[in-house]
C-alpha positions, 0 to 999 in steps of 0.5 A, a space after each residue: 789694525 784694519 786699513 779702514 780704521 787707520 784711514 779714519 784716524 789719519 783723516 782726523 789730523 792734526 788731532 791726537 788723543 790718548 789712543 793715537 799719536 802721529 810721527 813724521 818718521 821713525 825714531 832715530 837709532 840713538 833716540 829709541 828712548 823716546 820711542 820707549 817713553 811713548 810706548 810706556 805712556 800709552 800702556 799707562 792709559 786708564 781706558 781699556 783700548 789698544 793704542 797706536 803710533 802712526 809713522 809716516 804722516 805729517 800732522 802739521 801739514 796734514 799729509 801722508 809723507 811715508 817712511 820710504 826714506 827712513 833708515 831706522 825702521 823696526 819690525 814686530 820682532 825687533 821691537 819686541 826684542 828691544 822692549 824685552 831688554 828694557 829694565 821694566 819692573 817685574 820683568 813685564 814688558 808691553 805687547 806690541 805689533 808693527 804693521 805696514 800699510 800703503 796709503 796714498 801711494 806711500 808706506 805708512 807704519 803703525 806701532 800698535 800698543 795692545 791694552 793691558 790691565 797690568 798697570 801702572 808699569 815703570 822702569 827700575 833703571 834710568 834709560 837715556 834719550 834725547 833730553 831728560 832721561 827716563 827715570 826709575 820708579 816714575 809713572 809716566 802716563 798719556 793724558 789726552 794728546 800729551 805724555 806726562 812730564 819726564 821728570 815726575 809721576 802723574 797726578 794722584 787722580 790719574 794714578 788712582 784711575 790706573 790702579 782702578 783699571 788694574 783691579 777692574 774697579 772701573 768696569 761693570 760687575 759682569 766684567 769684574 766677575 769674569 776677572 775674579 773667576 780667573 783667580 780661584 785661590 782667592 775664593 773659599 769653597 763652603 759646603 752646606 749641611 745638605 751638601 750644596 757647594 757655595 763659593 765666596 770671594 774672600 776679598 769681597 763677600 758680595 761676590 758669591 756663587 751658589 750651586 742649586 739642587 738637581 733640576 727635575 723639571 729639566 727633561 732634556 737628559 741628553 745633549 751633544 756636548 756630552 757625546 764623548 762621555 761613556 755615559 751621555 745621560 746628564 743631570 742639570 744643577 742650577 748655578 747662580 752668580 750673586 753680587 750682594 742679593 742680586 743674581 747677575 748670571 745663572 746657568 746649569 752645572 752638569 756633572 760628567 764621568 760619574 761626577 769626576 768633573 763638571 761643566 757649565 752648559 755651553 752656549 748654543 750656536 745656530 748657523 743658516 746655510 743658504 735658504 735652509 729653514 732650519 739652522 745648523 746647531 752646535 755648542 761652543 764656549 767663549 774663553 772670555 765668557 761665563 760658561 767657560 770661565 765657570 767651568 774652569 773655576 769649579 774644576 780648579 777645586 776638584 781633588 781628582 787630578 784626572 779631570 784635565 784628561 777628561 776635559 779632552 772629551 769636552 774639547 771633542 764635543 764643544 768648539 772653544 773660541 777665544 772670543 766673540 770675534 773668533 766665533 764670528 770668523 769661523 762661523 763665516 768660514 763654515 758658511 762659505 765651506 758648506 753652503 753648497 757642495 760640501 753640505 752632504 758631509 754634515 749629514 750623519 751616516 746610518 752607521 754613525 746613527 746606530 752607534 749613537 743610538 746604542 750609546 743612548 740606550 746604554 746610558 739609560 734611555 727610556 721612551 719618555 725621553 723622546 723618539 730615539 731616532 730623532 734624538 740620535 739624529 739631533 745629537 749627531 748633526 750637532 756633533 758634525 757641525 762641531 767637528 767641521 768647525 774644529 777642522 777649520 780651526 786646524 786648517 785656518 789659524 785665527 789672527 787675534 790681532 784682527 
């Protein structure tokens, strides 16, 4: 959590919601069951956001009191260790974090309960706490500013919302598609009479992935995302994601290593350094977006096990980010690193260009494919940006909890 966000929540005291709760002090050592109840209730929310418990504030008097005098504080590891010991069904336990902030001269602790779609969660054994113990098999859930009663499960309506969340029935068709692509075993591969691959989601045939024929009109037959391949000449095949009769996403599928594996064309990033008129381009994947998910999905049907070894070539030529937040983080670092004195490091040397030119020629280059020098320069410049960002990823770890 960022401090600015925390201040915005504290400013809303005494208002509590299904996103946050205020506590004057840490839970007593003999009443950790109440903390467990709060965490379970926040996990079992129907929204898709993180939740938090803010400790060290008095919501009734609307003031920050701090946790300086508290005796039973837990850090992140201690809290996770405690949750692991709890009798959760399926041995699944919530992911949490504990952070400390200094607000108005006081120390304020924040327990973040990270969003999970694996709801509803419940206990398999009774857990004691002050008052009514937590019961096994009971579904507790947060609604508005209140936890559910400790002696019974939530209403049928709220339970329905939780199950919709679990199966992504409450999100857009785009987000549901991304979720379903992670489970290729629930899809069936069908080869048409003309050899075209199609995939149908067996539980809902409205979800269909169709591969197209070779796109002869795609005149760009060399790209930097195939630089590490023995043969860097590429062919483009249309791929479309349908829901019913509607195409909701399309891209191009590119066979590599003589067809032993395939990748869906990565995204292209553009970074401006200082007052440069032309941006620095490079290719990248987001692990939570269609090009990456489709690439993993298609190759899961591959009967050639060495495709995962060949995937290392892709990792040399394409930056892989967890999500858009990480993408933006490293692009900003790149700008800081190369805007001035380090910019020359992004320029390919003559020897590097000669190697690329030789590889292009060996892959079947013809004059109609364009100017060889310009082509080699473009590929190598993009490759240099990829390598520079990958180096930053090694040197400066991205914190996914940012």
